[in-house]
C-alpha beads as a LAMMPS data file, in Angstrom:
LAMMPS data file: protein, C-alpha beads

162 atoms
161 bonds

1 atom types
1 bond types

-500.0 500.0 xlo xhi
-500.0 500.0 ylo yhi
-500.0 500.0 zlo zhi

Masses

1 110.0

Atoms # bond

1 1 1 -5.443 11.469 14.196
2 1 1 -5.630 7.802 15.118
3 1 1 -4.029 4.769 13.477
4 1 1 -6.100 1.622 13.937
5 1 1 -7.215 -1.543 12.227
6 1 1 -9.782 -0.845 9.525
7 1 1 -13.418 -1.641 10.112
8 1 1 -16.266 -2.140 7.667
9 1 1 -17.313 1.482 8.225
10 1 1 -13.953 2.612 6.749
11 1 1 -14.335 0.835 3.417
12 1 1 -15.985 3.680 1.513
13 1 1 -13.179 6.020 2.605
14 1 1 -10.585 3.471 1.478
15 1 1 -12.423 3.041 -1.830
16 1 1 -12.500 6.796 -2.388
17 1 1 -8.721 7.047 -1.892
18 1 1 -8.075 4.024 -4.143
19 1 1 -10.300 5.346 -6.938
20 1 1 -8.623 8.745 -6.789
21 1 1 -5.243 7.063 -7.294
22 1 1 -6.585 4.887 -10.122
23 1 1 -7.943 7.910 -11.971
24 1 1 -5.167 10.418 -11.252
25 1 1 -1.836 8.712 -10.682
26 1 1 0.507 5.895 -11.518
27 1 1 0.889 4.883 -7.873
28 1 1 -1.422 1.986 -8.717
29 1 1 -1.447 0.456 -12.185
30 1 1 -5.172 -0.322 -12.199
31 1 1 -7.056 1.674 -14.814
32 1 1 -10.700 0.945 -13.983
33 1 1 -12.413 2.386 -10.926
34 1 1 -13.371 -0.122 -8.239
35 1 1 -16.816 -0.465 -6.685
36 1 1 -18.181 -1.252 -3.226
37 1 1 -18.426 -4.970 -3.972
38 1 1 -14.737 -5.043 -4.907
39 1 1 -13.596 -3.296 -1.717
40 1 1 -15.789 -5.481 0.487
41 1 1 -14.397 -8.646 -1.136
42 1 1 -10.851 -7.283 -0.864
43 1 1 -11.335 -6.515 2.836
44 1 1 -12.913 -9.906 3.552
45 1 1 -10.016 -11.658 1.833
46 1 1 -7.430 -9.652 3.810
47 1 1 -9.211 -10.649 7.027
48 1 1 -9.539 -14.287 5.979
49 1 1 -5.812 -14.509 5.246
50 1 1 -4.833 -12.674 8.443
51 1 1 -3.347 -9.608 6.739
52 1 1 -4.084 -6.321 8.525
53 1 1 -5.500 -3.190 6.956
54 1 1 -4.643 -0.079 8.948
55 1 1 -6.352 3.277 8.567
56 1 1 -5.427 6.763 9.651
57 1 1 -8.651 8.420 10.758
58 1 1 -9.667 11.766 12.094
59 1 1 -13.278 12.409 13.135
60 1 1 -14.288 9.179 11.322
61 1 1 -12.767 10.392 8.033
62 1 1 -10.188 8.054 6.459
63 1 1 -7.023 10.058 5.730
64 1 1 -5.046 7.092 4.419
65 1 1 -4.628 3.358 4.621
66 1 1 -1.906 0.749 4.526
67 1 1 -1.837 -3.006 4.219
68 1 1 0.314 -5.889 3.139
69 1 1 -0.240 -9.294 1.637
70 1 1 1.442 -12.211 -0.039
71 1 1 4.406 -11.221 -2.148
72 1 1 3.950 -14.216 -4.462
73 1 1 1.696 -17.261 -4.178
74 1 1 4.442 -19.892 -3.818
75 1 1 5.092 -21.399 -0.354
76 1 1 8.766 -20.462 -0.444
77 1 1 7.770 -16.769 -0.261
78 1 1 5.600 -17.196 2.864
79 1 1 7.896 -14.990 4.997
80 1 1 7.846 -12.088 2.549
81 1 1 5.037 -9.568 2.147
82 1 1 4.367 -6.710 -0.251
83 1 1 2.804 -3.578 1.153
84 1 1 0.762 -0.615 -0.051
85 1 1 0.156 2.769 1.505
86 1 1 -2.175 5.380 0.041
87 1 1 -2.898 8.816 1.514
88 1 1 -5.770 11.057 0.440
89 1 1 -4.614 13.975 -1.701
90 1 1 -5.538 16.582 0.967
91 1 1 -3.548 14.830 3.690
92 1 1 -0.162 14.270 2.092
93 1 1 2.889 15.770 3.785
94 1 1 1.273 15.685 7.236
95 1 1 2.999 12.563 8.573
96 1 1 0.108 10.180 7.864
97 1 1 2.239 7.909 5.676
98 1 1 5.005 7.733 8.283
99 1 1 2.588 6.590 10.969
100 1 1 1.037 3.988 8.688
101 1 1 4.440 2.701 7.535
102 1 1 5.657 2.266 11.096
103 1 1 2.474 0.365 11.957
104 1 1 2.934 -1.919 8.948
105 1 1 6.577 -2.628 9.790
106 1 1 5.774 -3.318 13.455
107 1 1 2.892 -5.593 12.506
108 1 1 4.910 -7.541 9.935
109 1 1 7.717 -8.087 12.466
110 1 1 5.248 -9.195 15.130
111 1 1 3.692 -11.713 12.741
112 1 1 7.115 -13.178 11.949
113 1 1 7.686 -11.937 8.412
114 1 1 11.295 -11.655 7.256
115 1 1 11.123 -9.115 4.418
116 1 1 8.748 -6.469 3.152
117 1 1 8.630 -5.394 -0.497
118 1 1 7.403 -2.202 -2.149
119 1 1 6.559 -1.918 -5.842
120 1 1 6.799 1.769 -6.808
121 1 1 6.352 3.558 -10.107
122 1 1 9.847 4.696 -11.089
123 1 1 8.739 8.300 -11.627
124 1 1 7.489 8.489 -8.026
125 1 1 10.817 9.564 -6.569
126 1 1 9.133 10.976 -3.438
127 1 1 7.822 7.507 -2.600
128 1 1 11.266 6.005 -3.177
129 1 1 12.828 8.593 -0.847
130 1 1 10.065 7.976 1.723
131 1 1 10.862 4.253 1.681
132 1 1 14.600 4.908 1.978
133 1 1 13.870 6.862 5.175
134 1 1 12.512 3.598 6.621
135 1 1 15.506 1.525 5.552
136 1 1 14.209 0.175 2.246
137 1 1 16.769 -0.265 -0.523
138 1 1 16.206 -0.552 -4.248
139 1 1 16.662 -4.166 -5.315
140 1 1 15.351 -4.112 -8.866
141 1 1 13.906 -2.093 -11.703
142 1 1 11.606 -3.513 -14.344
143 1 1 11.403 -1.546 -17.592
144 1 1 8.053 -0.827 -19.242
145 1 1 6.055 -3.480 -17.369
146 1 1 3.057 -1.204 -16.753
147 1 1 0.912 0.748 -19.180
148 1 1 -1.331 3.605 -18.111
149 1 1 -2.336 7.023 -19.420
150 1 1 -1.045 6.096 -22.881
151 1 1 2.533 5.397 -21.851
152 1 1 4.806 2.640 -20.596
153 1 1 5.802 2.639 -16.938
154 1 1 8.869 1.325 -15.138
155 1 1 8.490 -0.376 -11.757
156 1 1 11.034 -0.116 -8.936
157 1 1 11.209 -2.810 -6.271
158 1 1 12.427 -1.800 -2.831
159 1 1 12.996 -4.140 0.089
160 1 1 13.415 -3.914 3.836
161 1 1 14.695 -6.800 5.912
162 1 1 12.668 -7.114 9.082

Bonds

1 1 1 2
2 1 2 3
3 1 3 4
4 1 4 5
5 1 5 6
6 1 6 7
7 1 7 8
8 1 8 9
9 1 9 10
10 1 10 11
11 1 11 12
12 1 12 13
13 1 13 14
14 1 14 15
15 1 15 16
16 1 16 17
17 1 17 18
18 1 18 19
19 1 19 20
20 1 20 21
21 1 21 22
22 1 22 23
23 1 23 24
24 1 24 25
25 1 25 26
26 1 26 27
27 1 27 28
28 1 28 29
29 1 29 30
30 1 30 31
31 1 31 32
32 1 32 33
33 1 33 34
34 1 34 35
35 1 35 36
36 1 36 37
37 1 37 38
38 1 38 39
39 1 39 40
40 1 40 41
41 1 41 42
42 1 42 43
43 1 43 44
44 1 44 45
45 1 45 46
46 1 46 47
47 1 47 48
48 1 48 49
49 1 49 50
50 1 50 51
51 1 51 52
52 1 52 53
53 1 53 54
54 1 54 55
55 1 55 56
56 1 56 57
57 1 57 58
58 1 58 59
59 1 59 60
60 1 60 61
61 1 61 62
62 1 62 63
63 1 63 64
64 1 64 65
65 1 65 66
66 1 66 67
67 1 67 68
68 1 68 69
69 1 69 70
70 1 70 71
71 1 71 72
72 1 72 73
73 1 73 74
74 1 74 75
75 1 75 76
76 1 76 77
77 1 77 78
78 1 78 79
79 1 79 80
80 1 80 81
81 1 81 82
82 1 82 83
83 1 83 84
84 1 84 85
85 1 85 86
86 1 86 87
87 1 87 88
88 1 88 89
89 1 89 90
90 1 90 91
91 1 91 92
92 1 92 93
93 1 93 94
94 1 94 95
95 1 95 96
96 1 96 97
97 1 97 98
98 1 98 99
99 1 99 100
100 1 100 101
101 1 101 102
102 1 102 103
103 1 103 104
104 1 104 105
105 1 105 106
106 1 106 107
107 1 107 108
108 1 108 109
109 1 109 110
110 1 110 111
111 1 111 112
112 1 112 113
113 1 113 114
114 1 114 115
115 1 115 116
116 1 116 117
117 1 117 118
118 1 118 119
119 1 119 120
120 1 120 121
121 1 121 122
122 1 122 123
123 1 123 124
124 1 124 125
125 1 125 126
126 1 126 127
127 1 127 128
128 1 128 129
129 1 129 130
130 1 130 131
131 1 131 132
132 1 132 133
133 1 133 134
134 1 134 135
135 1 135 136
136 1 136 137
137 1 137 138
138 1 138 139
139 1 139 140
140 1 140 141
141 1 141 142
142 1 142 143
143 1 143 144
144 1 144 145
145 1 145 146
146 1 146 147
147 1 147 148
148 1 148 149
149 1 149 150
150 1 150 151
151 1 151 152
152 1 152 153
153 1 153 154
154 1 154 155
155 1 155 156
156 1 156 157
157 1 157 158
158 1 158 159
159 1 159 160
160 1 160 161
161 1 161 162
């Protein structure tokens, strides 16, 4: 397995993982599947803004991806980023997420960011524990701010100082 910056050839693999999460989980609060045009625009925008997208690949198959971006659009938040990590269903529990998280943290430090934020569905206790292993702490909980699969969802914010 290799962790590297994503390339255009990885976008369909990223899209497949994202759409799986949209359709099957509350790890992302989107409800409509995304298409190739969306993922290409998303990737172009990440590149334009200087935010990395890392992929875990094995034999050209994307096992997972991680990225970060602006936490909020206001200038005062310019040293804070919010990250995302998604692992394909068949590759969870194999250390892929750990490798991607370490790459994201190292990259954010190198680029001079001060804090990294995670927004996690409150029922996803495994993700919360995963983040705690990397030094993230819960800093807030928003009740019923998401709605998916016919129910209200709570969002946990976790933060790591870089």
